[in-house]
C-alpha positions as a printed Julia matrix, in Angstrom:
250×3 Matrix{Float64}:
 -10.57    0.69   5.67
  -9.16    4.05   6.46
 -10.61    5.33   9.54
 -10.21    9.19  10.66
 -10.11    9.22  14.92
 -10.01   13.14  16.2
 -10.44   14.27  19.52
 -13.32   16.93  20.11
 -12.2    19.52  23.26
 -15.31   20.7   23.92
 -17.18   17.47  24.52
 -13.94   15.75  25.56
 -14.55   12.88  23.14
 -13.18   11.01  20.39
 -15.1    11.14  17.13
 -14.4     8.06  14.68
 -15.18    8.58  11.31
 -14.73    6.26   8.01
 -13.05    7.88   5.24
 -12.16    5.58   2.93
 -10.93    1.92   1.74
  -7.82    0.92   0.48
  -7.53   -0.34  -3.28
  -6.43   -3.8   -1.74
  -6.56   -5.65   1.96
  -3.32   -4.57   3.38
  -1.99   -5.05   6.99
   1.87   -3.98   8.35
   1.67   -0.68   6.16
   3.53    2.21   6.65
   1.89    6.11   5.96
   2.55    9.43   6.55
   0.59   12.64   5.56
   1.68   15.63   3.72
  -0.55   18.7    3.63
  -3.82   17.45   2.78
  -2.77   14.23   1.06
  -2.23   10.87   2.51
   0.54    8.21   1.33
   0.72    4.44   2.03
   3.59    2.27   1.27
   3.81   -1.64   1.25
   1.92   -3.85   3.16
   0.71   -7.73   3.14
  -2.2    -8.68   1.32
  -3.52  -12.26   1.71
  -1.04  -13.38  -0.91
   2.03  -11.24  -1.55
   4.04   -8.48   0.16
   3.48   -5.13  -1.47
   5.36   -2.87  -3.72
   2.32   -0.4   -4.41
   2.62    3.17  -3.49
  -0.93    4.92  -3.11
  -1.98    8.4   -2.26
  -5.07    9.81  -0.73
  -6.74   13.48  -1.12
  -7.92   14.1    1.71
  -9.6    17.08   0.5
 -11.42   15.23  -2.34
 -12.12   11.47  -0.88
 -14.58   10.84  -3.48
 -11.89   10.41  -5.83
 -10.32    7.58  -3.96
  -6.6     6.41  -3.95
  -4.31    7.08  -6.27
  -1.75    4.76  -7.59
   2.49    6.33  -7.76
   5.2     4.77  -9.09
   6.04    1.69  -6.94
   8.39    1.51  -3.77
  11.49   -0.05  -5.39
  11.1    -3.09  -3.51
   8.11   -4.94  -2.0
   7.81   -4.88   1.94
   6.34   -4.58   4.92
   7.26   -3.04   8.78
   9.2     0.23   7.67
   9.22    3.75   8.64
   7.91    6.39   6.39
   8.82    9.74   7.73
   8.36   13.29   5.72
  10.75   15.89   5.42
  10.16   19.05   4.11
  12.02   21.03   1.59
  12.18   24.32  -0.37
  10.44   22.93  -3.23
   7.92   20.8   -1.72
   8.45   17.69   0.59
  10.47   14.31   0.66
   9.44   10.94   2.16
  12.14    8.72   3.57
  11.09    5.08   3.49
  13.59    2.89   5.86
  14.14   -0.7    6.66
  11.31   -3.01   6.92
  10.91   -6.61   5.51
   9.8    -8.72   2.84
   7.96  -12.69   4.14
   8.65  -14.63   1.14
   7.13  -18.15  -0.01
   9.34  -20.33   1.94
   8.62  -19.08   4.86
  11.58  -17.0    5.58
  11.78  -12.94   5.15
  14.48  -10.81   3.96
  15.42   -8.13   6.12
  16.21   -4.92   4.81
  18.6    -2.27   6.08
  17.58   -0.47   2.59
  16.46    3.28   2.54
  14.28    5.22  -0.08
  13.35    8.78  -0.82
  10.2     9.84  -2.69
  10.35   13.17  -3.67
   6.62   14.32  -4.14
   6.7    17.06  -6.52
   8.89   15.37  -9.08
   6.68   11.36  -8.63
  10.01    9.97  -8.67
  12.53    7.14  -6.16
  15.88    7.6   -5.1
  17.85    5.15  -2.92
  19.81    6.72   0.27
  22.83    5.52   2.18
  21.72    2.16   4.1
  21.34    2.05   7.73
  24.18    0.62   9.63
  22.13   -2.45   9.4
  18.54   -4.69   8.83
  15.75   -3.11  10.71
  11.91   -3.44  10.26
   8.99   -2.5   12.61
  10.8     0.59  13.47
   9.64    3.59  15.39
  11.69    6.95  14.03
  10.57   10.63  13.99
  11.4    13.61  11.84
  13.51   15.94  14.03
  14.63   19.3   12.28
  15.05   19.68   8.39
  17.9    17.94   8.27
  17.94   15.13  11.39
  15.96   11.52  10.91
  16.14   10.01  14.25
  15.08    6.07  14.72
  14.53    5.11  18.32
  14.19    1.6   18.06
  13.62   -1.74  15.73
  13.82   -5.53  15.19
  17.69   -6.34  14.07
  15.6    -9.77  13.57
  18.09  -12.21  14.65
  15.23  -14.09  17.08
  12.73  -13.77  14.34
  14.77  -15.24  11.78
  15.46  -17.98  13.86
  11.8   -18.66  14.78
  10.75  -18.82  10.88
  13.87  -21.4   10.27
  11.97  -23.42  13.66
   8.43  -22.62  11.93
   9.86  -24.12   8.1
  11.62  -27.05  10.13
   8.44  -27.63  12.47
   6.05  -27.72   9.1
   8.41  -29.93   7.07
   9.17  -32.66  10.15
   7.63  -35.62   9.76
   8.62  -37.56  13.21
   6.58  -36.81  15.6
   9.04  -36.8   18.46
  11.47  -34.17  16.13
   8.47  -31.88  15.54
   8.04  -31.93  19.16
  11.66  -31.12  19.96
  11.71  -28.39  17.63
   8.6   -26.48  18.87
   9.84  -26.72  22.37
  13.36  -25.29  20.91
  11.48  -22.52  18.85
   9.15  -21.92  22.34
  12.1   -21.68  24.76
  13.46  -19.24  22.07
  10.59  -16.55  22.15
   9.78  -17.25  25.92
  13.79  -15.72  26.28
  13.43  -13.17  23.62
  16.02  -10.55  24.45
  14.0    -7.76  23.31
  14.48   -4.98  20.57
  17.33   -2.95  19.42
  18.03    0.21  21.59
  20.1     2.15  19.58
  18.99    5.62  18.46
  20.43    6.18  14.99
  20.62    9.62  13.43
  20.21   10.46   9.73
  21.87   13.53   8.62
  19.54   14.52   5.14
  22.08   17.05   4.04
  25.12   14.56   4.12
  23.12   11.55   3.65
  25.23    9.97   6.55
  23.49    7.59   9.13
  25.46    7.84  12.63
  24.65    6.06  16.49
  24.1     8.98  18.63
  22.54    7.35  21.37
  20.56    4.5   23.44
  16.89    4.5   24.71
  16.76    4.28  27.95
  13.93    1.91  28.21
  12.77   -1.28  26.66
  12.48   -0.39  23.31
   9.0    -0.51  21.51
   8.47   -0.88  18.15
   5.69   -2.3   15.74
   4.33    1.44  16.99
   4.41    4.76  15.99
   6.5     7.79  17.1
   5.44   11.7   16.97
   6.18   14.82  17.91
   4.56   16.85  20.31
   6.01   20.14  20.63
   9.67   19.72  21.72
   9.08   16.35  22.58
   8.72   12.78  21.07
   5.96   10.54  22.13
   6.0     6.76  21.69
   2.72    4.63  22.41
   2.5     1.26  23.56
   4.36   -1.18  21.21
   5.68   -4.43  21.21
   8.71   -4.87  23.65
   9.46   -8.53  23.33
   7.58  -11.43  20.62
   4.28  -11.35  20.83
   4.35   -8.67  24.25
   2.97   -5.5   24.18
   3.32   -2.73  26.55
   0.57   -0.32  28.31
   3.26    2.27  29.13
   3.69    5.67  26.98
   6.87    7.08  26.38
   8.12   10.68  26.23
  11.46   12.6   25.19
  12.15   15.8   25.09
  14.19   17.6   22.49
  17.13   19.92  23.42
């Protein structure tokens, strides 16, 4: 289901309204809005990872979702950022991962651009390294910032433990693997704090700073006037923070 959440400043309350339903149930998808059109890419269904791109005209909800050219790879846990250009707008689909049937995920450093006007995808320069569950924001017509993400080292090791546990027949060995997995997750080091900048014009990534607090992933970042707001997020495996982070652009 797609819900619209809006604030009524006169009554100081929140309004929640169901708008539409996705063509298929999805989790861990990524989305963005350009004008009055909602775009949704990727995500996980019950049986597979999606490579679908859908759009919904918010002025004509009754028409439902429209299927657009597929994403070049099936993925989830990516970030989808918009960028205005003279002829219209582009959407940048950055990073992500794909859970495979053997239980071991493919981690992506890929970056794809969807041109709304031409309805086409293009492949751009990769991230410096694979990242999923990213937090990012567009800060100008020429700059995109990635503020946090999961490089996947601990995530991949955990998946390998889970695969080994599922196939181990001896109880003692299985218990030892479970203990090793739990120790790994309890001592999770947190997520990448490296702030990456993408120059849209030059198609180049660079590292420009470090996030000063616990890096929050599986959340969103948004522009609020000259500030960036990051509400909550996961700071270690299975641990979410109640904190709201705010950074000012200078």
